[in-house]
TORFI-255933 format. One record per atom (N, C-alpha, C): residue in three letters; x, y, z. Coordinates in steps of 0.05 Angstrom, whole numbers, plus 5000, padded with zeros to 4 digits. Atoms other than C-alpha are relative to their C-alpha. Example, Ala and Ser with C-alpha at 12.3 -4.5 7.8 and 13.67 -1.06 7.14 Angstrom:
ALA501849765000
ALA524649105156
ALA501850245000
SER498449764999
SER527349795143
SER498550225014
This chain:
MET502650185003
MET896759342672
MET497650034992
PRO501250075019
PRO892359092632
PRO497850315004
ASN503149894996
ASN886259672612
ASN497649855008
ILE503049954977
ILE879959462660
ILE498149984983
LYS501149795029
LYS875359822612
LYS499849654983
VAL499850255034
VAL877259342561
VAL499749775002
ILE500250244987
ILE877758742604
ILE497849804993
ALA503650025002
ALA869958772619
ALA498650014987
THR502149925029
THR867459022554
THR500549754987
LEU498950385027
LEU870958352513
LEU499049715014
SER502350134995
SER867657962572
SER498649985005
LEU503149995004
LEU861258122575
LEU498850004977
MET501049975034
MET861658172501
MET499449714985
ALA499250405008
ALA863557422500
ALA497449895013
LEU502450284978
LEU858157252567
LEU496550134975
ALA502349925018
ALA853057682513
ALA499849934992
ALA500250125041
ALA853257292445
ALA499249635014
CYS501350254983
CYS851156622498
CYS498150024995
GLN503149945007
GLN844356902500
GLN499049964969
PRO500850065025
PRO840556642452
PRO497450374991
ARG501649865012
ARG835957102398
ARG497650014991
SER502850145013
SER828857232387
SER499150324994
LEU499649725017
LEU825257922345
LEU499049985036
PRO501349874969
PRO822058282403
PRO496849984980
PRO502850045008
PRO814358202404
PRO499350434974
VAL500349695014
VAL810858792345
VAL497050175011
ALA502149934989
ALA805259182376
ALA497450024970
PRO501349975009
PRO799959262337
PRO499250214979
GLY499549675014
GLY800760032298
GLY503049894973
GLY497550175025
GLY807559482271
GLY503050105020
GLY497649924991
GLY812459862324
GLY500849815025
ALA497350164976
ALA816959492367
ALA497649975039
MET500650174971
MET813459202446
MET502750015002
PRO497350174976
PRO817959192508
PRO499549665000
ALA499650354999
ALA821358432507
ALA497550085032
GLY500450054963
GLY817358282574
GLY499549835015
ASN499750374991
ASN818957522577
ASN500149945036
GLN501050074969
GLN815057192645
GLN503249945012
ILE497650274987
ILE821356852696
ILE498649955004
GLY500450264971
GLY819456182726
GLY502550015011
ALA498149964985
ALA820956062775
ALA501849755013
ALA498250125004
ALA826155522765
ALA502550364984
GLU498349734999
GLU830156112734
GLU499950175025
GLU499349824981
GLU828456552784
GLU501949885010
GLN498349894980
GLN832256182835
GLN503549934986
GLN498450035013
GLN837856112774
GLN502150314990
ILE499049675013
ILE839756942759
ILE502050025031
PRO496650024994
PRO843157052826
PRO502649825005
ILE498750215002
ILE846956512822
ILE502750154972
ARG498849955017
ARG848956572750
ARG500350355006
VAL498749625005
VAL850457482754
VAL502349935021
LEU496650004979
LEU854457242822
LEU501649824986
GLN497650275015
GLN858556682779
GLN502050374964
GLN499049745018
GLN858857342723
GLN500750185008
ILE498949814979
ILE861057822771
ILE502749895011
ASN496450034997
ASN866657452796
ASN501749894973
THR500149975018
THR868357222733
THR500650264981
LEU498649685012
LEU870258062703
LEU501050055033
ARG497949975001
ARG873458132774
ARG501849735015
ALA498950165000
ALA877357472770
ALA502150124975
ASN498349955028
ASN881357852698
ASN500150205009
ILE498849794986
ILE882758432753
ILE501449955028
ALA499150054968
ALA885058012807
ALA499750135016
VAL500749754990
VAL880058342842
VAL499149745027
PRO501950284988
PRO877857822906
PRO496449934993
PRO503850065006
PRO870057522890
PRO499050055021
LEU502550024989
LEU864057572916
LEU498649875006
VAL502350334994
VAL859157022959
VAL498450305014
LEU502749864985
LEU852257242972
LEU499549915014
ASN500449914978
ASN850057533024
ASN496249905002
PRO504849975010
PRO841557323041
PRO499250195008
GLN501149724987
GLN841857923085
GLN499750164986
LEU499949905017
LEU843758303032
LEU497850094971
SER503150205032
SER838857962970
SER497850155021
ALA503649884976
ALA832458143026
ALA500550304994
ALA498649694999
ALA835458883028
ALA499450074970
ALA501350025032
ALA834058822949
ALA498649904996
LEU502850025009
LEU828058472934
LEU498850205016
ALA501649834994
ALA825358982980
ALA500650324985
HIS499949685019
HIS827659642934
HIS499149854986
SER500449995036
SER826759302875
SER496049924999
ARG503249974982
ARG818459162911
ARG499950264997
ASP500049894994
ASP819059772931
ASP499350294968
MET499449885018
MET820960102872
MET498149984964
SER502550165017
SER815859762826
SER496150135011
ALA500949834979
ALA810760082886
ALA500350314977
GLN500249675002
GLN812860892869
GLN499749994970
ASN500149905034
ASN813360712784
ASN503750115012
ARG498449815001
ARG820960992793
ARG502949835008
ALA496850094998
ALA828060732792
ALA500850295008
TRP497749794988
TRP832661112847
TRP498549905024
HIS498349984983
HIS835560992906
HIS499450005031
TRP501049894979
TRP830761212959
TRP497749964998
GLY502250194987
GLY825860742988
GLY495350255004
SER500849894989
SER819161002999
SER498250175026
ASP500249944967
ASP820061083067
ASP502250194998
GLY497049864989
GLY825861553052
GLY502849885013
SER499650164991
SER829360993063
SER504250034991
SER497850075023
SER837360943046
SER500749634991
PRO499950215007
PRO840060393019
PRO501249925023
LEU499149994981
LEU844360303086
LEU496749945019
ASP501149934992
ASP838860473124
ASP498449584986
ARG502050325008
ARG834659763076
ARG502349845019
ALA499050224987
ALA839459393098
ALA500949935024
ARG502249984978
ARG839559453171
ARG498149865004
ARG502050054993
ARG833159323170
ARG500049644985
ALA500550235001
ALA834258703148
ALA502949775018
GLY497450244990
GLY840858373179
GLY503150015010
TYR498149955015
TYR845758693156
TYR502350275011
PHE497849654991
PHE850859113199
PHE503350004983
GLY497749925011
GLY858059133151
GLY498450354989
THR499449765020
THR859059753112
THR500449954968
ILE502349975029
ILE855459833048
ILE501350124979
ILE497749805024
ILE859860002987
ILE498450174979
GLY502449865024
GLY854060152936
GLY497449794987
GLU502150235010
GLU848359942902
GLU499150064972
ASN501749915033
ASN845559922826
ASN497449864994
ILE503550104994
ILE838059872815
ILE500150114955
SER499550135020
SER835959732750
SER496850164989
GLU502550195004
GLU827959822716
GLU500350014973
SER498350245026
SER828959442644
SER497249834990
TYR501850225015
TYR824859012598
TYR502649845001
GLU499450085006
GLU831058732594
GLU503049695023
ASN499950204966
ASN834558032640
ASN502350065002
ASP497649914978
ASP840557982680
ASP503049964991
ILE497749915003
ILE845657902634
ILE500650274987
GLN499549735012
GLN843758452596
GLN499650275025
THR500449864978
THR842658812661
THR501650065015
LEU496749894989
LEU849658782687
LEU501550094982
THR498349785024
THR853058982610
THR498850315010
ALA500349704995
ALA848859562623
ALA501150145028
TRP499049914977
TRP851959612690
TRP503450075000
MET495550055025
MET859759462660
MET500650284982
GLY500649785026
GLY858260022617
GLY500850225002
THR498849794985
THR858060542663
THR502750135017
ARG497949924971
ARG863460872713
ARG497649905028
ASP502349994965
ASP858960982772
ASP500349695015
THR501150384981
THR856060222771
THR500749834999
ARG497950094992
ARG862259952745
ARG500649905024
ASP497649814975
ASP866660212803
ASP496549885032
VAL501250264964
VAL860559802859
VAL499049814994
ILE500050245002
ILE860959192821
ILE503349955006
MET497050094998
MET868459202816
MET501250125022
ASP498749864969
ASP870359582887
ASP500949715005
PRO498250214994
PRO875759112913
PRO499650045041
ALA500649894958
ALA874459362986
ALA496449695006
ALA503250275001
ALA867058872962
ALA500749745007
THR500150285002
THR866458222989
THR497249875004
ASN502350105000
ASN859458122990
ASN497950084986
LEU501949965020
LEU853258102941
LEU497349935005
GLY503549984996
GLY846358192954
GLY498250124968
PHE501749945022
PHE841658202884
PHE497149944992
ALA502050264991
ALA834558052877
ALA497050204965
PHE501449875018
PHE829458282825
PHE497149864993
TYR501950004986
TYR822958352834
TYR497950074957
GLN501550005034
GLN817058242755
GLN498250014997
GLU502149984996
GLU810158602742
GLU498849844982
PRO501450005019
PRO805858302702
PRO499649934978
SER500149945022
SER807558632649
SER501949954991
GLY497850165005
GLY813158292649
GLY503250205009
LYS497749644998
LYS817359062669
LYS502549785034
LEU499750044969
LEU822158792729
LEU502250284992
TRP498849794998
TRP826559182766
TRP501049925025
TRP497450074999
TRP833159102787
TRP501550095020
THR498149924974
THR837659162856
THR502349855000
LEU497350024989
LEU845159012867
LEU499750175020
LEU499449834991
LEU848359202928
LEU501549714998
THR496550104989
THR856059132949
THR501049935037
GLY499049944973
GLY858359073013
GLY502249725008
SER497550164978
SER863858793068
SER499850175025
């Protein structure tokens, strides 16, 4: 069986090569500022579909069934992305003490929660997915063969900072 990590890494490197390159903004003192590009309404709609396609390509490389976007899981992911921004910290607990399972139930999802990935960054969706695939725990959430559903959402602050949440379930 081919090495899953090698296949996943090579696939993401190929995908990352397709991303436009630009120099980061420069702060008044000459240092690099965070690249906080604002996501437009049209791209906002495309991001979850693009992430789903990339994940399913990676899963197909190791003969794992594809995921399907689930609106309830995506609603739970969006609520958590907004909540992390309000708390100003990336973590798996809501400001009300809720867990990923609690948030999924609240949004109307009654399947099994496989896992949740989160990120606080100025990176785009593909860079965030690449980072998740580079770490075993977060990669396992994405590549788990038991997962059938995907919830994916983000919240962008006016500064450009992004809060990403990915949920998998079955």
